[in-house]
N, C-alpha and C positions, 0 to 999 in steps of 0.2 A: 394632639399627642404625637411625639416623634415615633418613627417606626422602630419596633423592637429589633435588637441585634441577636442573631442566632449563633451561638458558639457551640460547636461540636467537638467533643474530646474523643479523638479517634486514633486507633492503631489496631491492626488485625492480630497483633501478638498479645497474648495474655501476660500479666505480670509486669507491665511497663509503667504502672502507676497512674492509669487514666482516672480512676475514681478518686484517688488522693488529690490529683490536680483539680478535678471538677469540684470537689467539696471545698477546697481552699479558695479557689477563685470565686465560687458562689458566696462563701462567708465574707470574703473581703469586699465584694460588691455590696452585699447587704449592709455591712458596717459603714460603707461609704454613702448610704442613703438611697441606693438604687433599689428598684423593685426587681425581683428575680423569680423566674419560674424554672423548675427543674423537671426533666424527663429522663427516666432511667430505662434505657432500651436493653439492658442486660437482663432479660426476663427471668433467667434462672438464678443468677447470682444476686441481683438487686442490692449491690453494695451501697449505692447512693441512697436508695430507699431506706435501707436499714440504718444508715447513718442519721438521716433526718428524723426517723422514728426514735432513735436513741436520744437525739437532741431535744425533742419535745418532752420525753420522759425525764431526762436529767434536769431540764429547766424547771419543770413542775416540782420535782422533788427538792431542788435547791432553792426554789422561789426566786429564780433568776430571770431577768428579762433578756432574752436573746432574739435577735432578728431572725425571722424564718422566711424561706421562700414559699412560693405557691407550688405545690406538687401536682403533677398531671399524670397519674398512673394510667396505663393503657387498659388495665383489667383488674378486677378484684382478685383474680387468680392468675398472676403473670406466668407461672409455670405451665398452666393449662394452655394459655395463649401461645406460649413458645412451641407447643406441640401441634398447634393448629396450622391451618393453611397460611402461608406467608402473606398472601394478599389481604387476609383479614387483619393481620397485625399491622400492615402498612396503612390500611384504611383507618385503623384506630389511631395510629401515630399522626396521620394527617389531621384528624379531628382534634387531637390533643395539642398539636402544634398551633393550629389556628386559634384555639382558646388561649394558649400561653402567650402568643404574640399580642393578643388584645389586652392581656392582664399585666404585662411586665415590661420593664425597660430592656431586660436581658433574658434570654432563654438559654439555659445550660443543658446540653444533652450528653449524657454518658452512654457510650456505645459498648457492645460486647467485644471480646477478643476473638474476632473471626469475621468472615465475609458472609453477611446475612442480608436478606432483602430489607430489613429494618435499618441496618447500618448504612446501606447504600442510599436508602431514601433520605436518611438524616443528612448524609454528606451532601446530597444534592440540594438541600435547603439551607445550607450553612452560609453565613456571612464570613465566619472565621472557622478554620479547622485547626485545632491544637493537638499535636501529636507528640506525646511524651515517649522517649525511648531511652533505654538503659545505655550507658556509655560503653558499648562494646560492638564488635563486628557481628556478634550474634543477632543483635537487634537491627544493625544497619542493613543486614541482608534483606529485611522486609522492604527497605526503601530503595536499595540499589545493589547490583551484582558487581563484584570485583573479581579481577583475574587472580586465580589461586597462586600464581607464581610471583607476579609483580605487584599485586594489590591495586593495580590501576582500575579506575572505574570503567566498567564495560557498558552498563545500561541501567536505566531505572528498573525497579523491581515491581512486584505485584501491587503493593499498597500505593506506590506512586502512580500507577496506572489507574487505580480506583479514584484517587483524588483528581487526576486529570479528567476522567470521565465526569466526575461531579462538577468540575469547573465548566466543562462544555455544556452540561445540562443547565447550569445556572445562567451562563451567558446566553443560551438560546431562549430561555424563558423570561429572563428579566433584564438582559443586557448588562449585567454586572458580573464582577469576578469574585472569587473567594480568596481571602487572605489566608495563607497557610503558614503556620509557625511550628517548627519542630523544637521541642524542649529536651535538652540533654539531661536526663534524670540520673541520680545516683552517681555523680561524677567520681571516678576513682582518684585516690590521692597518690597512688603509686603507678608504676608502668607508664612513665611519661612518654617513652618512645611510641608505645602502642596508641596512647591517647592522641599524640601528635599525628600519627598516620591516619587515625580515624577522623580527626578534625579536617585534615587535608581532603579526604574523600567526601566528607560532608559538605565542605565548601564547594567542591566541584559539582556535586549533585544538586546543591541549592541553586547554582547558576543554571544548571541544565533543566530542572523541572520547576523552578520558581517557588522555593519556600524561603522563609526567614528562619534564622536560628536564634534560640534564646536559652537562658539558663533554666534548669529545672530544680528539683528538690533533692538534697542529699539524703542518704539512707540514715535518718535520725530516729532515735527511740521515741522522741516526743510525738511524732506523727502517729505512731502506733499506740502510744499511751493515751492520746486524746480521743481516738476513734470510738472506743466503747461508750464514751460519754456524749458522742455527737458533737464534739468540739474540735476547733482548729486553733492554730497559734494566733489567728486573727481575733479570737474570742477572749484570750487571756487578759485579765484585768485584776485590779485589787479585789473585786467581788466575784470574779469567775476564775477560780484557781484550784482545780481539782487535784493538781500535782504540784510539788514544790517547783518554784521558778529557778532556773539556772541560766548561766551565760549562754549556754547552747540554745536556749529558747529565743534569746535575742538574735542570734545568728539565723535561726529558723525564720524569724520575722523578716529579716533582711532578705532571705532567699525568696520569700513570698512577694516582697515589695519588688524585687528584681524581675520576677515573672510578670507581675502586673505591668511594669514598665515595658517589658519586651512585647507584651500583647497590646500595648497602647491603651491600657485601661487604668493607668495610674491616676488620671484626673477624675475617674469615676469612683475610685475606691478611697476609703479613709486612709490617712497616714497611719501606718501600723507601728506605733511606738509602744513598746512594752513598758508598763509602769514599773518603776524600781521598788515601789513600796509594796 
C-alpha cells in the first residue's frame, strides 16, 4: 500500500474558510474513489465533526448512498480535552494520525484558528499545507507585513514563520519538504485596484517564503445551504438534491475542480460534472 498523504488545512486566523475547504476536498476525494480519514483539531468548534455527523443523519433519512471518510476523534469529549494539558492532546493526535495513515490514502486535518500545540504538531506532520485566506490585506497580514505608506512587502509574518518551522522539522525528520498552497477565498468582484495590489504582494511573498497560489471558493449561498445536510457541491446528483439546482451550483463545481487542480489532486478525484436532469 502506498504511503498516505497528509493534508493540513491551516491558517491561524478564524473565518478564513478552513472547514469549508476541508470538507469539500474530502468529499471530492471520496467521490473519486480514494479512502479518506479526517481529524478535526478544532476541539471546541468541531465544525468538520458536526458536518460529517449531519452527513450520516441525512443519508440515513434520505436513504441515500454517500461516501464517508473514516473519522479519528481525539476524545469522546473534545471540549474537555481542549482544557487539558497540551501534551496530552498532542499525544492523542499522534496516535490518531498513526491510525489514520494506516487506514486511508489521504488524511485531511482541519486546524483551529490560532496557534496551539495541536496545530503546530499537525503542521509538522503535513505533506501539504493548504491555507485559505480571504482576499484582503486584513488576512494577508497573517502571512506578510507591508509598509503602511508604500504597501511594499517588508517581511514574512507570524504564520509564515510557523510554516517555515514545520518545514524544518519535516526536513530534519524525514528528509522531505512540505508543499504549501495558499488559496484566495471569497474573491471580491469589485475594488480591482486593491485586488491587484494584494496580488502583487502575494506574488512577492510567495517567491520569498515558498508557497504556491491557487483559487479558492467564492462566498456562495450554496455552500452554506448544504452544510446543515452534511453535503457539498461534489455530492449533488439527480438522487442527492436537497435544494433546487441552479446555474450558480455549476459554477461552484467549477470552483471546486479548480482547487483540486491547484492542489495537484485532480487525478485523484472524480470529474465533478453536475447532472442537468
